N, CA, C and O atoms as a GROMACS GRO file, in nm:
protein
  544
    1MET      N    1   7.152   4.212  10.839
    1MET     CA    2   7.105   4.290  10.754
    1MET      C    3   7.049   4.392  10.797
    1MET      O    4   7.039   4.377  10.919
    2ALA      N    5   6.990   4.527  10.751
    2ALA     CA    6   6.932   4.619  10.821
    2ALA      C    7   6.758   4.617  10.709
    2ALA      O    8   6.637   4.604  10.730
    3PHE      N    9   6.842   4.638  10.602
    3PHE     CA   10   6.748   4.625  10.502
    3PHE      C   11   6.663   4.537  10.439
    3PHE      O   12   6.703   4.426  10.403
    4PRO      N   13   6.531   4.580  10.419
    4PRO     CA   14   6.477   4.479  10.386
    4PRO      C   15   6.426   4.411  10.251
    4PRO      O   16   6.314   4.385  10.206
    5GLN      N   17   6.550   4.394  10.208
    5GLN     CA   18   6.530   4.336  10.035
    5GLN      C   19   6.554   4.190  10.113
    5GLN      O   20   6.570   4.161  10.232
    6THR      N   21   6.550   4.117   9.995
    6THR     CA   22   6.542   3.981  10.003
    6THR      C   23   6.641   3.891   9.942
    6THR      O   24   6.686   3.779   9.970
    7ASP      N   25   6.664   3.994   9.831
    7ASP     CA   26   6.789   3.910   9.745
    7ASP      C   27   6.892   4.019   9.702
    7ASP      O   28   6.882   4.107   9.616
    8PRO      N   29   6.968   3.996   9.765
    8PRO     CA   30   7.121   4.076   9.689
    8PRO      C   31   7.081   4.163   9.537
    8PRO      O   32   7.023   4.128   9.433
    9LEU      N   33   7.151   4.307   9.591
    9LEU     CA   34   7.145   4.366   9.456
    9LEU      C   35   7.275   4.339   9.362
    9LEU      O   36   7.389   4.324   9.406
   10SER      N   37   7.236   4.335   9.217
   10SER     CA   38   7.350   4.372   9.146
   10SER      C   39   7.437   4.496   9.167
   10SER      O   40   7.409   4.607   9.212
   11PRO      N   41   7.557   4.440   9.119
   11PRO     CA   42   7.649   4.632   9.137
   11PRO      C   43   7.590   4.691   9.064
   11PRO      O   44   7.634   4.805   9.078
   12GLN      N   45   7.481   4.692   8.956
   12GLN     CA   46   7.421   4.800   8.894
   12GLN      C   47   7.268   4.851   9.036
   12GLN      O   48   7.240   4.966   9.070
   13GLU      N   49   7.232   4.780   9.063
   13GLU     CA   50   7.117   4.834   9.158
   13GLU      C   51   7.201   4.856   9.251
   13GLU      O   52   7.190   4.977   9.272
   14ALA      N   53   7.283   4.813   9.323
   14ALA     CA   54   7.370   4.892   9.452
   14ALA      C   55   7.412   5.031   9.405
   14ALA      O   56   7.414   5.116   9.494
   15ALA      N   57   7.441   5.063   9.301
   15ALA     CA   58   7.506   5.174   9.304
   15ALA      C   59   7.357   5.272   9.248
   15ALA      O   60   7.373   5.393   9.239
   16GLY      N   61   7.271   5.235   9.227
   16GLY     CA   62   7.133   5.287   9.214
   16GLY      C   63   7.078   5.402   9.306
   16GLY      O   64   7.058   5.524   9.309
   17PHE      N   65   7.059   5.224   9.420
   17PHE     CA   66   7.011   5.210   9.519
   17PHE      C   67   7.065   5.324   9.609
   17PHE      O   68   6.994   5.398   9.678
   18PHE      N   69   7.185   5.329   9.600
   18PHE     CA   70   7.278   5.441   9.716
   18PHE      C   71   7.301   5.549   9.676
   18PHE      O   72   7.324   5.633   9.763
   19ALA      N   73   7.305   5.590   9.540
   19ALA     CA   74   7.268   5.711   9.466
   19ALA      C   75   7.181   5.784   9.506
   19ALA      O   76   7.199   5.904   9.522
   20GLY      N   77   7.036   5.703   9.536
   20GLY     CA   78   6.906   5.791   9.538
   20GLY      C   79   6.911   5.800   9.664
   20GLY      O   80   6.796   5.832   9.691
   21GLN      N   81   6.975   5.792   9.772
   21GLN     CA   82   6.954   5.847   9.904
   21GLN      C   83   7.031   5.950   9.935
   21GLN      O   84   7.147   5.961   9.896
   22SER      N   85   6.941   6.074  10.042
   22SER     CA   86   6.965   6.174  10.043
   22SER      C   87   7.137   6.151  10.048
   22SER      O   88   7.216   6.195   9.964
   23LEU      N   89   7.173   6.062  10.179
   23LEU     CA   90   7.345   6.068  10.163
   23LEU      C   91   7.324   5.906  10.211
   23LEU      O   92   7.235   5.839  10.263
   24SER      N   93   7.466   5.886  10.158
   24SER     CA   94   7.489   5.705  10.229
   24SER      C   95   7.653   5.741  10.286
   24SER      O   96   7.732   5.802  10.214
   25ALA      N   97   7.683   5.700  10.406
   25ALA     CA   98   7.805   5.723  10.437
   25ALA      C   99   7.861   5.585  10.464
   25ALA      O  100   7.783   5.490  10.473
   26VAL      N  101   7.997   5.568  10.478
   26VAL     CA  102   8.072   5.440  10.555
   26VAL      C  103   8.140   5.457  10.622
   26VAL      O  104   8.205   5.562  10.619
   27ALA      N  105   8.160   5.356  10.723
   27ALA     CA  106   8.231   5.345  10.816
   27ALA      C  107   8.375   5.278  10.786
   27ALA      O  108   8.344   5.159  10.781
   28GLN      N  109   8.503   5.285  10.766
   28GLN     CA  110   8.610   5.224  10.728
   28GLN      C  111   8.687   5.179  10.803
   28GLN      O  112   8.732   5.259  10.884
   29GLY      N  113   8.722   5.076  10.808
   29GLY     CA  114   8.875   5.059  10.934
   29GLY      C  115   8.986   5.131  10.861
   29GLY      O  116   8.968   5.188  10.753
   30PRO      N  117   9.097   5.126  10.924
   30PRO     CA  118   9.271   5.139  10.902
   30PRO      C  119   9.301   5.084  10.772
   30PRO      O  120   9.394   5.137  10.712
   31ASP      N  121   9.250   5.006  10.727
   31ASP     CA  122   9.294   4.903  10.638
   31ASP      C  123   9.236   4.924  10.536
   31ASP      O  124   9.257   4.844  10.445
   32GLY      N  125   9.140   5.042  10.512
   32GLY     CA  126   9.040   5.032  10.399
   32GLY      C  127   8.936   4.977  10.420
   32GLY      O  128   8.842   5.027  10.358
   33ALA      N  129   8.907   4.871  10.500
   33ALA     CA  130   8.768   4.784  10.530
   33ALA      C  131   8.670   4.876  10.548
   33ALA      O  132   8.678   4.984  10.607
   34ILE      N  133   8.562   4.818  10.484
   34ILE     CA  134   8.422   4.909  10.529
   34ILE      C  135   8.356   4.810  10.649
   34ILE      O  136   8.321   4.693  10.631
   35LEU      N  137   8.350   4.875  10.757
   35LEU     CA  138   8.295   4.848  10.870
   35LEU      C  139   8.172   4.833  10.900
   35LEU      O  140   8.140   4.748  10.983
   36GLY      N  141   8.069   4.920  10.831
   36GLY     CA  142   7.963   4.986  10.831
   36GLY      C  143   7.902   5.075  10.733
   36GLY      O  144   7.960   5.165  10.672
   37LEU      N  145   7.792   5.046  10.725
   37LEU     CA  146   7.758   5.206  10.668
   37LEU      C  147   7.566   5.231  10.702
   37LEU      O  148   7.480   5.165  10.760
   38TYR      N  149   7.569   5.351  10.635
   38TYR     CA  150   7.392   5.413  10.659
   38TYR      C  151   7.378   5.425  10.501
   38TYR      O  152   7.461   5.423  10.410
   39ILE      N  153   7.212   5.441  10.507
   39ILE     CA  154   7.145   5.514  10.432
   39ILE      C  155   7.065   5.644  10.495
   39ILE      O  156   7.024   5.630  10.610
   40LEU      N  157   7.043   5.754  10.435
   40LEU     CA  158   6.978   5.880  10.552
   40LEU      C  159   6.897   5.925  10.360
   40LEU      O  160   6.933   5.943  10.243
   41HIS      N  161   6.757   5.920  10.461
   41HIS     CA  162   6.665   5.994  10.344
   41HIS      C  163   6.552   6.004  10.401
   41HIS      O  164   6.534   5.935  10.501
   42PRO      N  165   6.439   6.097  10.352
   42PRO     CA  166   6.295   6.159  10.376
   42PRO      C  167   6.238   6.041  10.411
   42PRO      O  168   6.262   5.950  10.331
   43ASN      N  169   6.155   6.004  10.526
   43ASN     CA  170   6.025   5.940  10.548
   43ASN      C  171   5.910   5.927  10.490
   43ASN      O  172   5.830   5.834  10.485
   44ASN      N  173   5.910   6.075  10.430
   44ASN     CA  174   5.802   6.100  10.335
   44ASN      C  175   5.797   6.199  10.294
   44ASN      O  176   5.902   6.261  10.309
   45LEU      N  177   5.720   6.250  10.246
   45LEU     CA  178   5.740   6.397  10.099
   45LEU      C  179   5.631   6.454  10.209
   45LEU      O  180   5.550   6.410  10.290
   46GLY      N  181   5.693   6.609  10.150
   46GLY     CA  182   5.613   6.721  10.124
   46GLY      C  183   5.627   6.788  10.304
   46GLY      O  184   5.716   6.834  10.375
   47ARG      N  185   5.462   6.755  10.316
   47ARG     CA  186   5.469   6.821  10.490
   47ARG      C  187   5.521   6.725  10.579
   47ARG      O  188   5.498   6.757  10.696
   48CYS      N  189   5.577   6.628  10.566
   48CYS     CA  190   5.631   6.538  10.682
   48CYS      C  191   5.807   6.546  10.596
   48CYS      O  192   5.907   6.522  10.664
   49GLY      N  193   5.812   6.560  10.537
   49GLY     CA  194   5.941   6.562  10.425
   49GLY      C  195   6.060   6.603  10.544
   49GLY      O  196   6.170   6.566  10.503
   50HIS      N  197   6.068   6.671  10.682
   50HIS     CA  198   6.158   6.724  10.750
   50HIS      C  199   6.201   6.582  10.861
   50HIS      O  200   6.288   6.584  10.948
   51ILE      N  201   6.119   6.474  10.830
   51ILE     CA  202   6.142   6.339  10.868
   51ILE      C  203   6.239   6.295  10.808
   51ILE      O  204   6.241   6.269  10.688
   52GLY      N  205   6.320   6.282  10.878
   52GLY     CA  206   6.458   6.142  10.796
   52GLY      C  207   6.443   6.048  10.839
   52GLY      O  208   6.378   6.056  10.943
   53ASN      N  209   6.486   5.898  10.797
   53ASN     CA  210   6.486   5.795  10.810
   53ASN      C  211   6.604   5.727  10.765
   53ASN      O  212   6.651   5.731  10.651
   54ALA      N  213   6.652   5.658  10.871
   54ALA     CA  214   6.743   5.598  10.838
   54ALA      C  215   6.812   5.457  10.857
   54ALA      O  216   6.824   5.428  10.976
   55SER      N  217   6.861   5.359  10.766
   55SER     CA  218   6.908   5.217  10.814
   55SER      C  219   7.074   5.178  10.811
   55SER      O  220   7.165   5.220  10.741
   56TYR      N  221   7.070   5.107  10.891
   56TYR     CA  222   7.211   5.099  10.865
   56TYR      C  223   7.281   4.913  10.881
   56TYR      O  224   7.208   4.817  10.906
   57ALA      N  225   7.396   4.905  10.864
   57ALA     CA  226   7.427   4.790  10.852
   57ALA      C  227   7.595   4.788  10.912
   57ALA      O  228   7.666   4.887  10.893
   58VAL      N  229   7.633   4.700  10.964
   58VAL     CA  230   7.795   4.667  11.023
   58VAL      C  231   7.774   4.534  10.983
   58VAL      O  232   7.679   4.456  10.976
   59SER      N  233   7.934   4.535  10.950
   59SER     CA  234   7.961   4.362  10.909
   59SER      C  235   8.013   4.317  11.055
   59SER      O  236   8.071   4.382  11.141
   60ARG      N  237   7.974   4.194  11.052
   60ARG     CA  238   7.961   4.073  11.175
   60ARG      C  239   8.057   4.100  11.236
   60ARG      O  240   8.032   4.116  11.356
   61ASP      N  241   8.207   4.119  11.195
   61ASP     CA  242   8.321   4.118  11.264
   61ASP      C  243   8.326   4.258  11.335
   61ASP      O  244   8.364   4.238  11.450
   62SER      N  245   8.306   4.367  11.318
   62SER     CA  246   8.262   4.480  11.358
   62SER      C  247   8.187   4.520  11.443
   62SER      O  248   8.193   4.636  11.484
   63ARG      N  249   8.074   4.404  11.502
   63ARG     CA  250   7.932   4.459  11.564
   63ARG      C  251   7.997   4.494  11.728
   63ARG      O  252   8.081   4.406  11.747
   64GLY      N  253   7.993   4.557  11.811
   64GLY     CA  254   8.010   4.534  11.898
   64GLY      C  255   8.138   4.633  11.945
   64GLY      O  256   8.150   4.670  12.061
   65HIS      N  257   8.202   4.658  11.871
   65HIS     CA  258   8.325   4.772  11.881
   65HIS      C  259   8.291   4.920  11.864
   65HIS      O  260   8.387   4.995  11.847
   66GLY      N  261   8.162   4.974  11.867
   66GLY     CA  262   8.161   5.109  11.864
   66GLY      C  263   8.111   5.171  11.709
   66GLY      O  264   8.124   5.292  11.691
   67VAL      N  265   8.056   5.087  11.598
   67VAL     CA  266   8.059   5.126  11.467
   67VAL      C  267   7.942   5.179  11.483
   67VAL      O  268   7.916   5.292  11.442
   68GLU      N  269   7.837   5.086  11.558
   68GLU     CA  270   7.699   5.113  11.521
   68GLU      C  271   7.688   5.238  11.587
   68GLU      O  272   7.614   5.325  11.541
   69GLU      N  273   7.767   5.258  11.710
   69GLU     CA  274   7.737   5.411  11.765
   69GLU      C  275   7.764   5.549  11.692
   69GLU      O  276   7.705   5.657  11.684
   70ALA      N  277   7.906   5.483  11.631
   70ALA     CA  278   7.941   5.638  11.552
   70ALA      C  279   7.881   5.653  11.422
   70ALA      O  280   7.870   5.767  11.376
   71LEU      N  281   7.837   5.544  11.349
   71LEU     CA  282   7.698   5.539  11.245
   71LEU      C  283   7.599   5.657  11.283
   71LEU      O  284   7.588   5.757  11.212
   72VAL      N  285   7.515   5.634  11.425
   72VAL     CA  286   7.432   5.673  11.421
   72VAL      C  287   7.466   5.815  11.500
   72VAL      O  288   7.364   5.878  11.526
   73ARG      N  289   7.572   5.868  11.536
   73ARG     CA  290   7.555   5.981  11.594
   73ARG      C  291   7.668   6.064  11.427
   73ARG      O  292   7.664   6.183  11.397
   74HIS      N  293   7.719   5.999  11.382
   74HIS     CA  294   7.736   6.094  11.253
   74HIS      C  295   7.591   6.123  11.162
   74HIS      O  296   7.559   6.225  11.102
   75CYS      N  297   7.524   6.002  11.176
   75CYS     CA  298   7.369   6.055  11.096
   75CYS      C  299   7.265   6.153  11.156
   75CYS      O  300   7.175   6.214  11.099
   76LEU      N  301   7.305   6.153  11.299
   76LEU     CA  302   7.228   6.235  11.360
   76LEU      C  303   7.318   6.391  11.316
   76LEU      O  304   7.275   6.484  11.247
   77ALA      N  305   7.411   6.381  11.363
   77ALA     CA  306   7.503   6.519  11.287
   77ALA      C  307   7.481   6.591  11.178
   77ALA      O  308   7.485   6.713  11.161
   78SER      N  309   7.457   6.500  11.102
   78SER     CA  310   7.424   6.489  10.923
   78SER      C  311   7.286   6.571  10.918
   78SER      O  312   7.270   6.680  10.863
   79CYS      N  313   7.186   6.493  10.990
   79CYS     CA  314   7.066   6.486  10.984
   79CYS      C  315   6.984   6.666  10.968
   79CYS      O  316   6.886   6.688  10.896
   80ARG      N  317   7.060   6.774  11.058
   80ARG     CA  318   7.016   6.895  11.042
   80ARG      C  319   7.087   6.973  10.925
   80ARG      O  320   7.014   7.062  10.880
   81GLY      N  321   7.152   6.968  10.893
   81GLY     CA  322   7.220   6.999  10.765
   81GLY      C  323   7.131   6.980  10.616
   81GLY      O  324   7.129   7.066  10.528
   82MET      N  325   7.070   6.869  10.611
   82MET     CA  326   6.978   6.795  10.490
   82MET      C  327   6.850   6.835  10.542
   82MET      O  328   6.763   6.790  10.467
   83GLY      N  329   6.779   6.927  10.676
   83GLY     CA  330   6.707   6.967  10.680
   83GLY      C  331   6.597   6.859  10.765
   83GLY      O  332   6.480   6.893  10.784
   84PHE      N  333   6.642   6.749  10.804
   84PHE     CA  334   6.603   6.704  10.833
   84PHE      C  335   6.578   6.757  11.058
   84PHE      O  336   6.674   6.802  11.119
   85SER      N  337   6.489   6.742  11.103
   85SER     CA  338   6.445   6.800  11.227
   85SER      C  339   6.433   6.682  11.355
   85SER      O  340   6.456   6.692  11.476
   86ILE      N  341   6.385   6.566  11.270
   86ILE     CA  342   6.343   6.483  11.375
   86ILE      C  343   6.413   6.347  11.265
   86ILE      O  344   6.426   6.387  11.149
   87LEU      N  345   6.437   6.266  11.278
   87LEU     CA  346   6.492   6.107  11.278
   87LEU      C  347   6.405   5.974  11.342
   87LEU      O  348   6.418   5.914  11.448
   88GLN      N  349   6.324   5.960  11.246
   88GLN     CA  350   6.227   5.800  11.276
   88GLN      C  351   6.278   5.700  11.212
   88GLN      O  352   6.326   5.706  11.099
   89PHE      N  353   6.264   5.559  11.311
   89PHE     CA  354   6.316   5.468  11.206
   89PHE      C  355   6.189   5.353  11.267
   89PHE      O  356   6.147   5.317  11.377
   90ASN      N  357   6.158   5.322  11.105
   90ASN     CA  358   6.037   5.252  11.115
   90ASN      C  359   6.045   5.095  11.118
   90ASN      O  360   5.945   5.030  11.087
   91ALA      N  361   6.151   5.039  11.152
   91ALA     CA  362   6.147   4.899  11.182
   91ALA      C  363   6.246   4.842  11.240
   91ALA      O  364   6.323   4.796  11.156
   92VAL      N  365   6.288   4.820  11.378
   92VAL     CA  366   6.395   4.793  11.382
   92VAL      C  367   6.353   4.640  11.472
   92VAL      O  368   6.297   4.634  11.582
   93VAL      N  369   6.396   4.538  11.396
   93VAL     CA  370   6.361   4.417  11.440
   93VAL      C  371   6.372   4.378  11.604
   93VAL      O  372   6.458   4.442  11.665
   94ASP      N  373   6.315   4.307  11.660
   94ASP     CA  374   6.292   4.273  11.812
   94ASP      C  375   6.444   4.217  11.832
   94ASP      O  376   6.530   4.265  11.905
   95SER      N  377   6.451   4.123  11.762
   95SER     CA  378   6.584   4.049  11.749
   95SER      C  379   6.708   4.087  11.765
   95SER      O  380   6.795   4.022  11.823
   96ASN      N  381   6.725   4.230  11.696
   96ASN     CA  382   6.835   4.325  11.708
   96ASN      C  383   6.909   4.383  11.827
   96ASN      O  384   6.991   4.474  11.820
   97LYS      N  385   6.871   4.323  11.933
   97LYS     CA  386   6.878   4.388  12.071
   97LYS      C  387   7.009   4.487  12.102
   97LYS      O  388   7.023   4.566  12.196
   98ALA      N  389   7.075   4.465  12.025
   98ALA     CA  390   7.194   4.597  12.017
   98ALA      C  391   7.146   4.695  11.978
   98ALA      O  392   7.127   4.772  12.072
   99ALA      N  393   7.119   4.729  11.899
   99ALA     CA  394   6.986   4.775  11.826
   99ALA      C  395   6.914   4.890  11.931
   99ALA      O  396   6.953   5.004  11.956
  100LEU      N  397   6.798   4.817  11.982
  100LEU     CA  398   6.737   4.840  12.099
  100LEU      C  399   6.785   4.906  12.182
  100LEU      O  400   6.721   4.999  12.232
  101HIS      N  401   6.914   4.875  12.222
  101HIS     CA  402   6.953   4.940  12.369
  101HIS      C  403   7.040   5.017  12.308
  101HIS      O  404   7.110   5.038  12.407
  102LEU      N  405   7.098   5.084  12.212
  102LEU     CA  406   7.173   5.162  12.157
  102LEU      C  407   7.068   5.291  12.146
  102LEU      O  408   7.110   5.397  12.192
  103TYR      N  409   6.915   5.292  12.081
  103TYR     CA  410   6.926   5.358  12.098
  103TYR      C  411   6.796   5.410  12.176
  103TYR      O  412   6.724   5.503  12.139
  104GLU      N  413   6.785   5.353  12.259
  104GLU     CA  414   6.731   5.412  12.408
  104GLU      C  415   6.824   5.482  12.460
  104GLU      O  416   6.788   5.591  12.504
  105LYS      N  417   6.952   5.449  12.470
  105LYS     CA  418   7.103   5.507  12.519
  105LYS      C  419   7.093   5.635  12.503
  105LYS      O  420   7.062   5.713  12.593
  106LEU      N  421   7.134   5.684  12.311
  106LEU     CA  422   7.105   5.743  12.274
  106LEU      C  423   7.013   5.875  12.298
  106LEU      O  424   7.034   5.995  12.280
  107GLY      N  425   6.876   5.786  12.360
  107GLY     CA  426   6.748   5.938  12.359
  107GLY      C  427   6.624   5.931  12.323
  107GLY      O  428   6.529   5.988  12.377
  108PHE      N  429   6.624   5.834  12.195
  108PHE     CA  430   6.577   5.792  12.115
  108PHE      C  431   6.407   5.753  12.186
  108PHE      O  432   6.396   5.676  12.281
  109THR      N  433   6.306   5.809  12.131
  109THR     CA  434   6.195   5.795  12.218
  109THR      C  435   6.142   5.665  12.150
  109THR      O  436   6.145   5.670  12.027
  110HIS      N  437   6.085   5.530  12.212
  110HIS     CA  438   6.008   5.448  12.156
  110HIS      C  439   5.892   5.452  12.158
  110HIS      O  440   5.838   5.476  12.266
  111LEU      N  441   5.807   5.430  12.032
  111LEU     CA  442   5.685   5.498  12.000
  111LEU      C  443   5.618   5.329  11.976
  111LEU      O  444   5.496   5.339  11.972
  112GLY      N  445   5.653   5.211  11.963
  112GLY     CA  446   5.576   5.137  12.000
  112GLY      C  447   5.631   4.962  11.910
  112GLY      O  448   5.732   4.951  11.842
  113VAL      N  449   5.544   4.866  11.936
  113VAL     CA  450   5.572   4.780  11.831
  113VAL      C  451   5.467   4.744  11.728
  113VAL      O  452   5.352   4.783  11.748
  114ILE      N  453   5.489   4.689  11.643
  114ILE     CA  454   5.431   4.650  11.502
  114ILE      C  455   5.462   4.491  11.500
  114ILE      O  456   5.570   4.455  11.454
  115PRO      N  457   5.330   4.347  11.572
  115PRO     CA  458   5.358   4.240  11.589
  115PRO      C  459   5.354   4.199  11.411
  115PRO      O  460   5.283   4.214  11.312
  116GLY      N  461   5.500   4.129  11.461
  116GLY     CA  462   5.506   4.060  11.310
  116GLY      C  463   5.528   4.138  11.193
  116GLY      O  464   5.467   4.123  11.087
  117GLY      N  465   5.622   4.225  11.216
  117GLY     CA  466   5.615   4.295  11.068
  117GLY      C  467   5.731   4.317  11.006
  117GLY      O  468   5.758   4.417  10.938
  118PHE      N  469   5.809   4.212  11.031
  118PHE     CA  470   5.944   4.150  10.940
  118PHE      C  471   5.915   3.986  10.952
  118PHE      O  472   5.866   3.911  11.037
  119TRP      N  473   5.991   3.971  10.772
  119TRP     CA  474   5.971   3.831  10.807
  119TRP      C  475   6.083   3.819  10.767
  119TRP      O  476   6.120   3.884  10.669
  120ASP      N  477   6.173   3.725  10.838
  120ASP     CA  478   6.275   3.718  10.870
  120ASP      C  479   6.363   3.584  10.778
  120ASP      O  480   6.275   3.503  10.749
  121LYS      N  481   6.457   3.550  10.741
  121LYS     CA  482   6.518   3.489  10.642
  121LYS      C  483   6.511   3.312  10.670
  121LYS      O  484   6.547   3.237  10.579
  122THR      N  485   6.460   3.255  10.811
  122THR     CA  486   6.363   3.097  10.853
  122THR      C  487   6.246   3.126  10.797
  122THR      O  488   6.176   3.026  10.778
  123GLY      N  489   6.193   3.240  10.759
  123GLY     CA  490   6.030   3.243  10.709
  123GLY      C  491   5.934   3.290  10.794
  123GLY      O  492   5.821   3.315  10.751
  124ALA      N  493   5.968   3.310  10.932
  124ALA     CA  494   5.953   3.362  11.092
  124ALA      C  495   5.916   3.497  11.080
  124ALA      O  496   5.995   3.573  11.024
  125TYR      N  497   5.823   3.534  11.119
  125TYR     CA  498   5.803   3.677  11.174
  125TYR      C  499   5.820   3.721  11.311
  125TYR      O  500   5.785   3.668  11.415
  126GLN      N  501   5.900   3.862  11.283
  126GLN     CA  502   5.932   3.882  11.413
  126GLN      C  503   5.855   3.997  11.428
  126GLN      O  504   5.791   4.037  11.331
  127ASP      N  505   5.847   4.080  11.576
  127ASP     CA  506   5.794   4.204  11.602
  127ASP      C  507   5.905   4.315  11.542
  127ASP      O  508   6.024   4.294  11.520
  128ILE      N  509   5.840   4.423  11.526
  128ILE     CA  510   5.964   4.593  11.502
  128ILE      C  511   5.908   4.678  11.544
  128ILE      O  512   5.787   4.692  11.526
  129HIS      N  513   5.980   4.758  11.610
  129HIS     CA  514   6.010   4.862  11.676
  129HIS      C  515   6.053   4.957  11.596
  129HIS      O  516   6.125   4.957  11.496
  130LEU      N  517   5.958   5.097  11.704
  130LEU     CA  518   5.930   5.219  11.591
  130LEU      C  519   5.973   5.311  11.694
  130LEU      O  520   5.923   5.313  11.806
  131PHE      N  521   6.080   5.396  11.650
  131PHE     CA  522   6.202   5.506  11.712
  131PHE      C  523   6.187   5.622  11.685
  131PHE      O  524   6.103   5.625  11.594
  132TYR      N  525   6.223   5.736  11.714
  132TYR     CA  526   6.205   5.849  11.729
  132TYR      C  527   6.292   5.956  11.759
  132TYR      O  528   6.314   5.968  11.879
  133ILE      N  529   6.339   6.025  11.695
  133ILE     CA  530   6.481   6.150  11.796
  133ILE      C  531   6.452   6.263  11.765
  133ILE      O  532   6.406   6.249  11.652
  134GLN      N  533   6.444   6.426  11.804
  134GLN     CA  534   6.460   6.529  11.728
  134GLN      C  535   6.626   6.532  11.720
  134GLN      O  536   6.710   6.491  11.800
  135THR      N  537   6.638   6.598  11.588
  135THR     CA  538   6.756   6.606  11.595
  135THR      C  539   6.860   6.705  11.638
  135THR      O  540   6.808   6.817  11.637
  136PRO      N  541   6.970   6.711  11.671
  136PRO     CA  542   7.064   6.820  11.744
  136PRO      C  543   7.040   6.953  11.681
  136PRO      O  544   7.102   7.052  11.721
   0.00000   0.00000   0.00000
């Protein structure tokens, strides 16, 4: 899961969380099953408000079937219309090799690594990577 919360959200908390985003988008299969989703919002306020930030989640069974790339491409296409000329990822966890590879494939610039920036569910700390791209 790409979201930093440690506890599952209640239905009411989830409704508020997703409603509070600039955009919440869902990828569905032909049967209506949710394959993945993303949220998009400003990375900061004011003079940095033109930089967007997104987080993604893809169901375990849908990983490796192009859902991830479709979500990122949809997000990039949505950014400009929402006033985001840059998309920045603040915390791509080091163990998420598929995401690291995808962002490099799509032309994101790797800004660097924050050692031990993510506390995983085992209690260990993993490095996180920062990326950005100018939106189309």
